[in-house]
C-alpha positions as CSV (number, residue, x, y, z in Angstrom):
1,M,2.4,3.6,20.8
2,N,2.4,5.9,23.8
3,Q,3.3,8.9,21.7
4,D,0.2,9.5,19.6
5,A,0.3,12.9,18.0
6,F,2.4,15.1,15.7
7,E,2.8,18.8,16.3
8,V,3.4,20.4,13.0
9,I,4.4,24.1,12.4
10,G,3.6,24.8,8.8
11,G,4.4,27.4,6.2
12,F,8.2,26.7,5.8
13,P,9.8,25.5,2.6
14,L,11.7,22.3,2.7
15,A,14.9,21.4,0.8
16,G,17.2,18.5,0.2
17,S,16.9,14.8,-0.8
18,I,14.6,12.1,0.5
19,Q,14.6,8.4,-0.3
20,P,11.4,6.4,-0.5
21,Q,11.3,3.3,1.8
22,G,10.7,-0.2,0.5
23,A,7.2,-0.9,-0.7
24,K,4.8,-1.8,2.1
25,N,2.3,-3.7,0.0
26,E,5.1,-5.7,-1.7
27,A,6.7,-6.5,1.7
28,L,3.5,-8.0,3.1
29,Q,3.2,-10.4,0.1
30,V,6.8,-11.6,-0.3
31,L,7.3,-12.1,3.5
32,C,4.2,-14.5,3.4
33,A,5.7,-16.3,0.4
34,A,8.7,-17.4,2.5
35,I,6.3,-20.1,4.0
36,L,6.3,-21.9,0.6
37,T,9.8,-23.3,1.1
38,D,11.9,-24.9,3.9
39,Q,15.0,-23.1,2.6
40,V,16.3,-19.6,3.4
41,V,14.6,-16.6,1.8
42,T,16.4,-13.2,2.2
43,V,14.4,-10.0,1.6
44,A,16.2,-6.6,1.3
45,N,14.8,-3.0,1.5
46,V,12.1,-4.0,4.0
47,P,10.5,-0.9,5.5
48,D,10.6,-0.7,9.3
49,I,6.9,0.0,9.8
50,V,4.2,-1.3,12.2
51,D,2.4,-3.5,9.7
52,V,5.6,-5.3,8.7
53,R,6.7,-5.8,12.3
54,K,3.3,-7.3,13.2
55,L,3.5,-9.7,10.2
56,L,7.1,-10.8,11.2
57,Q,5.8,-11.4,14.7
58,L,3.0,-13.6,13.2
59,L,5.6,-15.6,11.1
60,S,7.8,-16.0,14.2
61,G,4.9,-17.4,16.1
62,L,4.2,-19.9,13.4
63,G,7.8,-21.2,13.9
64,V,9.4,-19.4,11.0
65,Q,13.0,-18.5,11.9
66,V,13.2,-14.7,11.3
67,H,16.7,-13.1,11.5
68,R,17.3,-9.4,11.1
69,I,20.5,-9.1,9.1
70,N,20.5,-5.3,9.2
71,D,18.0,-2.4,9.5
72,H,16.2,-3.4,6.3
73,T,17.2,-7.0,5.4
74,Y,15.7,-10.1,6.9
75,S,16.3,-13.8,6.3
76,L,13.4,-16.2,6.9
77,Q,13.4,-20.0,7.0
78,A,10.1,-21.9,7.4
79,D,11.6,-25.4,8.1
80,S,9.6,-26.1,11.2
81,V,6.2,-24.5,11.1
82,E,4.0,-25.1,14.1
83,L,0.4,-25.2,12.8
84,D,-0.9,-25.5,16.4
85,F,-0.1,-21.8,16.8
86,F,-3.2,-21.1,14.6
87,A,-5.4,-22.1,17.5
88,S,-3.7,-19.8,20.0
89,E,-5.2,-16.5,21.2
90,E,-1.9,-14.7,20.4
91,Y,-2.2,-15.7,16.7
92,Q,-5.8,-14.6,16.4
93,E,-5.1,-11.3,18.2
94,N,-2.2,-10.4,16.0
95,A,-3.8,-11.6,12.8
96,R,-6.9,-9.4,13.5
97,R,-4.7,-6.3,13.7
98,I,-3.2,-6.4,10.3
99,R,-4.9,-6.8,6.9
100,G,-1.7,-8.3,5.4
101,S,-2.3,-11.5,7.5
102,V,-4.8,-12.6,4.8
103,M,-1.9,-13.4,2.5
104,L,-0.8,-16.2,4.9
105,I,-3.8,-18.3,3.7
106,G,-2.5,-19.1,0.2
107,P,1.0,-20.3,1.1
108,L,-0.2,-22.2,4.3
109,L,-2.9,-24.0,2.3
110,A,-0.5,-24.8,-0.5
111,R,2.3,-26.2,1.6
112,F,0.5,-27.6,4.7
113,G,-3.1,-28.3,3.4
114,K,-4.9,-26.0,5.8
115,A,-5.1,-22.4,6.9
116,F,-7.1,-20.6,9.5
117,L,-7.7,-16.8,9.9
118,P,-9.7,-14.4,12.0
119,Q,-11.3,-11.4,10.2
120,P,-8.3,-9.2,9.6
121,G,-8.2,-5.5,10.4
122,G,-6.4,-2.6,8.7
123,D,-7.7,0.7,7.4
124,K,-11.3,1.9,7.8
125,I,-11.7,2.9,4.2
126,G,-14.9,1.0,3.4
127,R,-15.8,-2.6,2.9
128,R,-12.9,-4.8,1.8
129,R,-14.5,-8.2,1.5
130,L,-12.5,-11.5,1.3
131,D,-15.0,-13.4,-0.9
132,T,-12.7,-13.1,-3.9
133,H,-9.9,-14.9,-2.1
134,F,-12.1,-17.8,-0.9
135,A,-14.2,-18.2,-4.0
136,A,-11.0,-18.7,-6.0
137,L,-9.5,-21.1,-3.5
138,K,-12.7,-23.2,-3.6
139,K,-12.2,-23.4,-7.4
140,L,-8.8,-25.0,-6.7
141,G,-10.5,-27.6,-4.6
142,A,-10.2,-26.2,-1.1
143,D,-13.0,-26.8,1.5
144,F,-14.1,-23.5,3.0
145,K,-15.8,-22.8,6.3
146,Y,-16.8,-19.6,8.0
147,D,-17.7,-19.2,11.7
148,P,-19.8,-16.1,11.9
149,E,-19.9,-16.1,15.7
150,K,-16.1,-16.1,16.1
151,N,-15.5,-14.3,12.7
152,L,-13.1,-17.1,11.7
153,Y,-12.2,-18.4,8.2
154,Y,-11.0,-22.0,7.7
155,V,-9.7,-23.6,4.4
156,A,-8.3,-27.1,3.9
157,S,-7.3,-29.4,1.0
158,D,-5.2,-32.5,0.7
159,Q,-4.2,-31.6,-2.8
160,L,-5.2,-28.5,-4.7
161,E,-6.0,-29.0,-8.4
162,G,-5.3,-26.4,-11.1
163,G,-8.3,-24.7,-12.6
164,H,-9.5,-21.7,-14.5
165,I,-10.3,-18.7,-12.2
166,L,-12.1,-15.7,-13.4
167,M,-11.7,-13.2,-10.6
168,D,-14.8,-11.1,-9.8
169,E,-12.7,-8.1,-8.8
170,I,-9.2,-7.1,-9.5
171,S,-7.8,-7.6,-6.0
172,V,-4.1,-7.3,-5.4
173,T,-4.1,-9.3,-2.2
174,G,-6.5,-11.8,-3.8
175,T,-4.2,-12.3,-6.8
176,A,-1.2,-12.7,-4.6
177,N,-3.0,-15.3,-2.4
178,I,-4.2,-17.4,-5.3
179,V,-0.8,-17.3,-7.1
180,M,0.9,-18.6,-3.9
181,A,-1.8,-21.3,-3.5
182,A,-1.5,-22.4,-7.1
183,V,2.2,-22.9,-7.3
184,F,1.8,-26.4,-5.7
185,A,-1.6,-27.2,-7.3
186,K,-1.7,-30.2,-9.6
187,G,-1.7,-29.2,-13.3
188,T,-2.2,-25.7,-14.6
189,T,-4.0,-22.8,-13.1
190,T,-5.1,-19.7,-15.1
191,I,-6.1,-16.5,-13.3
192,Y,-8.0,-14.1,-15.6
193,N,-8.7,-10.5,-14.4
194,A,-5.6,-10.8,-12.2
195,A,-4.2,-7.7,-10.6
196,C,-0.9,-6.7,-12.4
197,E,0.5,-4.1,-10.0
198,P,4.3,-4.0,-9.8
199,Y,4.0,-5.6,-6.3
200,V,2.3,-8.7,-7.9
201,Q,4.9,-8.8,-10.7
202,Q,7.6,-8.7,-8.1
203,L,6.0,-11.6,-6.2
204,C,5.7,-13.7,-9.3
205,R,9.3,-13.1,-10.3
206,M,10.5,-14.0,-6.9
207,L,8.4,-17.2,-6.9
208,N,9.9,-18.1,-10.4
209,R,13.4,-17.7,-9.0
210,M,12.4,-20.1,-6.2
211,G,11.3,-22.7,-8.9
212,A,7.7,-21.8,-9.7
213,R,6.5,-21.7,-13.3
214,I,4.4,-18.6,-13.7
215,S,3.9,-16.9,-17.1
216,G,2.0,-13.8,-18.2
217,I,3.6,-11.6,-15.5
218,G,2.6,-8.0,-15.9
219,S,-0.7,-8.9,-17.7
220,N,-4.1,-9.7,-16.3
221,L,-3.9,-13.3,-17.4
222,L,-1.5,-15.4,-15.3
223,K,-0.7,-19.1,-16.0
224,I,0.8,-21.2,-13.2
225,R,2.0,-24.7,-13.8
226,G,2.2,-26.5,-10.5
227,V,5.5,-27.8,-9.2
228,E,6.4,-30.2,-6.3
229,Q,8.6,-27.8,-4.3
230,L,10.3,-24.4,-4.1
231,G,13.8,-23.4,-3.0
232,G,15.3,-20.4,-1.3
233,T,16.1,-17.0,-3.0
234,E,17.2,-13.4,-2.4
235,H,14.7,-10.6,-3.2
236,R,14.9,-6.8,-3.1
237,L,11.7,-4.8,-2.6
238,L,10.9,-1.9,-5.0
239,P,10.8,1.6,-3.5
240,D,7.3,2.5,-2.3
241,M,5.5,4.3,-5.1
242,I,3.0,5.8,-2.7
243,E,5.8,7.5,-0.8
244,V,7.2,8.8,-4.2
245,G,3.8,10.3,-5.0
246,S,3.4,11.7,-1.4
247,F,6.8,13.4,-1.6
248,I,5.9,15.0,-5.0
249,G,2.7,16.3,-3.4
250,L,4.7,17.5,-0.4
251,A,7.2,19.5,-2.5
252,A,4.4,21.2,-4.5
253,M,2.3,22.1,-1.4
254,T,5.2,23.6,0.5
255,Q,6.8,25.3,-2.5
256,S,10.0,23.3,-1.9
257,S,12.7,22.0,-4.1
258,L,13.1,18.3,-3.4
259,R,15.1,15.4,-4.9
260,I,13.4,12.0,-4.5
261,T,16.3,9.5,-4.9
262,N,16.2,5.9,-6.2
263,A,12.5,6.2,-7.2
264,S,12.4,3.3,-9.7
265,I,10.8,5.6,-12.2
266,E,10.3,2.7,-14.7
267,E,7.8,1.1,-12.2
268,L,5.8,4.2,-11.4
269,G,3.3,3.9,-14.3
270,I,1.2,7.0,-14.8
271,I,1.8,8.4,-11.3
272,P,4.3,11.2,-12.6
273,S,2.0,12.2,-15.4
274,V,-1.0,12.6,-13.1
275,F,1.0,15.0,-10.9
276,E,2.1,16.8,-14.1
277,R,-1.6,17.2,-15.1
278,M,-2.0,18.9,-11.7
279,G,0.5,21.5,-12.9
280,I,3.6,20.2,-11.0
281,A,6.9,20.4,-12.9
282,L,9.0,17.2,-12.6
283,E,12.6,16.6,-13.8
284,F,14.1,13.2,-14.1
285,E,17.8,12.5,-13.6
286,G,19.0,8.9,-13.6
287,D,16.6,7.2,-11.2
288,D,15.9,10.4,-9.2
289,I,12.9,12.8,-9.5
290,I,13.6,16.4,-8.9
291,V,10.6,18.6,-8.0
292,P,11.7,22.3,-8.4
293,A,10.2,24.9,-6.1
294,Q,7.1,26.4,-7.8
295,E,5.4,29.6,-6.7
296,E,2.1,28.3,-8.2
297,Y,0.9,25.3,-10.3
298,E,-2.1,25.2,-12.5
299,I,-4.4,22.2,-13.0
300,Q,-4.8,21.3,-16.7
301,T,-8.3,21.0,-18.3
302,F,-9.4,18.5,-20.8
303,I,-8.9,19.4,-24.5
304,D,-12.4,20.9,-24.8
305,G,-11.8,23.0,-21.7
306,S,-13.9,21.0,-19.3
307,I,-12.9,20.4,-15.7
308,M,-10.2,17.7,-15.2
309,T,-11.4,14.5,-13.5
310,I,-8.9,12.3,-11.7
311,Y,-10.1,8.8,-10.7
312,D,-8.5,5.7,-9.4
313,A,-8.4,2.4,-11.3
314,P,-6.7,-1.0,-11.1
315,W,-3.1,-0.9,-12.4
316,P,-2.0,0.4,-14.8
317,G,-4.6,3.0,-13.8
318,F,-3.9,5.5,-11.1
319,T,-3.5,3.9,-7.6
320,P,-6.3,4.6,-5.1
321,D,-3.6,5.1,-2.4
322,L,-2.6,8.4,-3.9
323,M,-6.1,9.9,-4.3
324,S,-5.9,11.6,-0.9
325,I,-2.6,13.2,-1.8
326,V,-3.8,14.5,-5.2
327,L,-6.9,15.9,-3.5
328,V,-4.7,17.8,-1.0
329,V,-2.4,19.1,-3.7
330,A,-5.4,20.5,-5.6
331,T,-6.4,22.7,-2.7
332,Q,-3.6,25.1,-3.4
333,A,-3.5,24.8,-7.2
334,R,-5.0,27.2,-9.7
335,G,-8.1,25.7,-11.2
336,S,-10.6,23.1,-10.3
337,V,-10.6,19.3,-10.4
338,L,-13.1,16.5,-9.7
339,I,-11.7,13.7,-7.6
340,H,-13.5,10.5,-8.2
341,Q,-12.5,7.8,-5.7
342,K,-14.2,4.7,-7.2
343,M,-12.6,1.8,-5.4
344,F,-13.3,2.6,-1.7
345,E,-16.3,4.3,-0.4
346,S,-15.0,6.0,2.8
347,R,-11.7,7.4,1.7
348,L,-12.9,10.9,1.1
349,F,-14.4,11.5,4.5
350,F,-11.2,13.2,5.7
351,V,-12.0,16.3,3.5
352,D,-14.0,17.8,6.4
353,K,-10.6,18.5,8.1
354,L,-9.3,20.2,5.0
355,I,-12.5,22.3,4.8
356,D,-11.8,23.3,8.5
357,M,-8.3,24.4,7.4
358,G,-9.9,26.7,4.8
359,A,-9.9,24.5,1.7
360,Q,-12.7,24.9,-0.8
361,I,-14.1,21.4,-1.4
362,I,-17.5,20.2,-2.2
363,L,-18.1,16.6,-1.1
364,C,-20.6,15.5,-3.8
365,D,-21.1,12.0,-2.3
366,P,-18.9,9.3,-0.6
367,H,-17.0,8.8,-3.9
368,R,-16.6,12.3,-5.4
369,A,-15.2,15.6,-4.3
370,T,-14.8,18.8,-6.3
371,V,-11.8,20.9,-5.3
372,I,-11.7,24.6,-6.1
373,G,-8.0,25.5,-6.0
374,L,-7.1,28.6,-3.8
375,S,-4.0,29.4,-6.0
376,R,-2.2,30.2,-2.7
377,K,-4.4,33.3,-2.3
378,N,-5.6,32.0,1.1
379,Q,-3.1,29.8,2.9
380,L,-4.5,26.8,4.8
381,R,-4.6,27.3,8.6
382,G,-3.3,24.9,11.2
383,I,-6.0,23.0,13.2
384,E,-6.3,20.0,15.5
385,M,-7.3,16.8,13.7
386,T,-7.3,13.0,13.7
387,S,-5.8,10.6,11.1
388,P,-8.5,8.2,9.9
389,D,-6.3,5.9,7.8
390,I,-2.7,5.6,6.6
391,R,-3.0,7.6,3.3
392,A,-5.4,10.3,4.6
393,G,-3.1,10.7,7.6
394,V,-0.1,11.6,5.3
395,A,-2.4,13.8,3.2
396,L,-3.3,15.7,6.3
397,L,0.3,15.9,7.3
398,I,1.2,17.5,4.0
399,A,-1.7,19.9,4.4
400,A,-0.4,20.8,7.9
401,L,3.2,21.4,6.6
402,S,1.8,23.9,4.1
403,A,-0.6,25.6,6.5
404,K,-0.1,28.7,8.5
405,G,0.4,28.1,12.2
406,T,0.5,24.9,14.3
407,S,-1.5,21.7,13.6
408,I,-1.9,18.7,15.9
409,I,-2.5,15.4,14.2
410,K,-3.8,12.6,16.5
411,N,-4.0,8.9,16.0
412,I,-0.6,8.9,14.2
413,N,-0.2,5.1,14.8
414,Q,-2.2,4.9,11.5
415,I,0.6,6.8,9.8
416,D,3.3,4.7,11.5
417,R,1.6,1.6,10.1
418,G,2.7,2.6,6.6
419,Y,5.5,5.2,6.8
420,Q,8.8,4.5,8.4
421,N,10.2,7.2,10.8
422,I,8.3,9.8,8.7
423,D,8.9,12.6,11.3
424,G,12.7,12.0,11.4
425,R,12.9,11.9,7.6
426,L,10.9,15.1,7.2
427,Q,12.9,16.8,9.9
428,A,16.1,16.1,7.9
429,I,14.7,18.2,5.0
430,G,13.7,21.1,7.2
431,A,10.1,20.2,8.4
432,K,9.1,21.5,11.8
433,I,7.4,18.3,13.1
434,Q,7.7,16.5,16.4
435,R,6.0,13.7,18.3
436,I,4.1,14.8,21.4
């Protein structure tokens, strides 16, 4: 993008309604699943974000017919996939840019007997190894090769065979990949220690509508009975729970009254209760969340009075994608909290920007930060900063909207990767933000 910074004038309350976009992480999985059939798959509520656009480009390059029905609905038909595209420089270049490209491996291997992938990119939030994916695919009988000089992965199999897979880590993309590979495997595959995020549940339900036989959906033990083929289907993405959490944090930090519409409250797990523990009042009306304007909010303590700890964990624990938001929210709360980011080791390094803005934070180590809430006695001040990853970028944006004065946030293509038209949507509720 040629426009690469936001100018934000902070310190103004916002008001109105905002609707979360379709879930980014679910979109990347279900779009890859369209490769498993030669029939039409229609996906609705697709967010118009950079990562999704890049994946659709990759699918088009592979020969999938991608039609945009309207702003957020696509039909895909993989009836003439060109596997030669794998070898092209264009495929390798595009696949390197987006982490979601890793989920092409499972469906391509299942349907065409081979898949090929360069080391994918994505956020700089610590090591995100792919061993889990390939170890599991080898258990289903795939041959695996890695070219360390070119950073290329290659898997092939004439016929995958069902097997028992005990995953060494609870990986969402790993689970999605193995489920998609196993739908055509001969016999029964069990995946134990599977991720059970709503995104994975949505993928499994979609595959079952296409003719797959997956049971145990929503648990960490999935059983997949192999089938010969899958048909087309229609699928609607859930709203993005990370956006829902981001908007709750935004309302609290800017002392705004906001209504978050069509939030799929049932699918949010413990997200609302974690924000309530931060002292944020929430009201639920139908499928909307209302965050009333609050002068101040107080972080709860544990029953014995000790400091609250908030940590991330695999679903149904608290999602790591909202840890940056909770940390920012804590800076203006009354009370203290220990933020323990267990799952990624570089996600807290953005706190130096918040400290520059006047926040009181002690970075204990790469995984833990203690936040001493300012209880609004000292407003954060606007500064110039750079967005290191998608989630930290939005956390810094929230901080800037609550701060006194003007902030410049650079490298906003990171934010655009995961949040659709975020500046336009925030302007609509009164935010003073523009691209420069």
